[in-house]
N, C-alpha and C positions, 0 to 999 in steps of 0.2 A: 286596305285588306291587306294582309302579313301573311309573305308564301314561305318564307321560314321564321321560324322560332326557336333559338337558343335559350337552356335555362341549364344555370349551373354547370356548362360544357367545361370539363377536366379531360388529359389527355397527358397519363404519365408512361415514359416508354421504359423498357426491360432496365437499361441503362441506368431507371432514377430521374432520368429528367423530365421536369417538369411544366410540358413545351405551353399547356392550356392552362390555365386559372378562373374555377368559375364565371366562366364566359358567359354573359349575359347579352342576347342580342336579337332584335327582330327586324327582319327585311318586307318592306313593303313591294308590290308588284311594280314591277315597273322602275325600280329604284337602279342608277348606277352607282354602286359603292365602290369606292378605291380601300385597299386593302396596304397599307402603310407600316413599316416599319426595319429597321434594321433585321439582316439574315440571321434566323437564329429566334427570331422574334415571338414566332409561331401562327405566320401569315401562312402557312403552305399547309402544316398540320390543321388546320382551322379548316382550311378548303376542301383537305381530302376527309376530313370527318361528316364534312358534311353528306356526302354520299357513299361512306363506310369505306372508300381505300383503305383508311385509317381507321381502325377500331377505338372509339372513343371509352376511356377509362370509366367514366361518368356522365351522370348530366343528361337533358333533354335534348332531342334534335327533330321538330316538327317541318315537315314540308309539305306544304297545299295539302293540311289537314291529316298527313300520315307522319306514324313514330316509326321514324329513320331510325334509330335504336334498336326497336325490339323487331323490325322488322325482319325476316328470313327469307332465303328460298324465292319463290315467285315473286312474292309480294317487294319484295326488297328489286327485284329486276326490273319491277315496274315503275318503281320509286326510278332510279338509274338511267331509266329510256326518257324522263324527263330531265334528267339534268344532265348537260355539255359538257362536254370537258375539254380543255384550250392548256398544254402544257408548253416551259419553255424550251423543251428540246423536240420539241413537235411530235416524237411519237408516231410518227410515221413509217410506213413500210417505202424505204427506199428506192426499192428496183422496179414493185410496181406505179403504172401511172397513177397519176393525178386523181381521174373519173374513178379504177380501182380503190387507191384509199378512203376519197368518201364517200363509197358505195358500203364500205366497213359500216359507215356509223348506223348502218340499218341492222346491224350483228344483234341488237338487243328485244328486234320483231321477228324475226324468220328463223327458219328451219335451217340445220346443216346444208340439206339438199339443196334449198333455196340459194344459201351462200356460193355453195360452190358455182353455180350458173347466172352469177349474180348478171350478164349482161346479155342473158335471153329476157329479163323482167326489164318489159321495156318502160313503166311507171317507174320503174325504181330509178333506170338510164336516165329519164328526161328530169327528174326530180335530183338527180347526181349530177345534171349538167347545169337545171336552173340553179342550180348552190352555187355551182362555179363562178356561172354569171356572175350573181349575188356580190361575190369578192372578185370580180374582175377576172377570170382568169379562166372565161369557156372555151378563148382558144388553144389553152394548154392542157387542155383535159386527155389529150394521149399523149403527154410528153411525160417520164420516166423523174419522180419527185426527187431522184438525186441530182437533175440536170436543173432543176431550179434553186431559182436563191433563198437566201431565209427568209426575209421574207415573205415569199410566194410560196413556200410553204407552211407557213404560217399562216396563212389564208386559206391553203389546204386545210389542214386543219381546223378553221372556222366552218369553211364548208362539210367535211365532219360531220361534226357538233351539230350542222343543222338540218342533219337527215335524221336525226332523232326525233326532231320536231320539240323541242326542250322549253321549257316553260323559267329555267335558269342554264344559265352559263359559268361555270368557272372557270376564271383565267390563271394561271398560277405560273405567276412573272412572265407572260406570253411575248414578253417585248425584250426581256431582259440579256437574251444573246445580239440582240439586233443593234445595228445602228442609227443614230436620234432619226434620222430622216424615213429611215424605213420602220422605224420602234408610232412613230408620227404616224403612218398609211397603213399600220393595221390598226394602230387602236380606232381609226377613223372609221372603219369596217364594224367593229362594236359599236363606237356611236351611233353609226347609223341603226343595227339591229334593236340597239337601246330607243332611238328616235324612232324608229317607222315601225316597229312591231312590238313596241312595249315589252320589249325582255327584258325581266332582270337578268342584273348582271354581275357580280361578285369578281374584280380582280386586283391581284396584286399588282404592287408598283412599288420602284424606286424613288420614281420622278415627280415632283409636287406639279411642275408645270403642265405635265399629262394627267395629273390628277385634277387640277383647277381647270383644264380644258375639255373633259369629259365625264369627269364624276359629278353626279348629283348630290355624295354625299362620301364623308372621308371616315374609316374608321381606322385607327391607330394601335396595335401592340408594339408594345415595351416590354420582357420579363415574360410572355405568356398572359399578360394583363391588357384590355383594352384601359388608354392611357388619353383616348380621345373618340369624341364622335362628335360630328357637326358637317356642316358646308365645306367646302375647300377654301374657300374666302376667310376661313376663320380663322385657315393657320397662316401667322404671322411669324416673324423670327425666332420672338421664344418660345411660340407653343412647337416650330419645326426642331430648335433646339432641346426640348422637351423630349421628342420624338427622337431621335438621332442623335444627340451628345451635344456636348456645349462646344466643341469644335467644328459640327458639321456646316457646312455649307450648301446652299441650294445650287445645283445644276438645272440650268434652265433648257428645254427642247423647246426650239421653236417650228 
């Protein structure tokens, strides 16, 4: 069963840059899809079009039976509730505690008054703590985010996404600003969500070694077009250089 279906998706920016060119892509429920490609290849644009953080220029996006492109207002908010997003720079509120940051993942479900009294709602707090526990941070719930390491902050961001009870998680280069060992530890938690919860994940990366370790499928983009769609094992040296250029050499993360 496809949870995402894209047909002839295009994005042309006001500058004239044609970032996505007739993208056709189906994603099955429970897949762990890795997006590979050079910076500027269209990976981030593709991910952000899926929940309309970026408006597509043309084409169709179907998410779990809903027309994303045509949805507006409440209908679009309902779609976005079920699509968690993780960013390269974490997008956390650094002066607030980990648990308050995680609780903000519920903002799409609640009233403004409810959001002002988060810590008075036991069910929300219990759920937030359980999500922090899932990413190994239950002991840091009251620590301000600014005092956490980069890897810990990204794990807070994962816990925040889980507050939405999402069907899909979009991870936009979630480990690009982390050292190799920390990058692998963050990917491990995404891998566990995929394996244990059958969570559908689309994650953009630069490291093929991480794609091989965690992805069930790789979709590679170049100049806004899909140039490879298959399993990580199918990417040999020639295909890697087709994606990244003739002089590219693979960097291993162990």
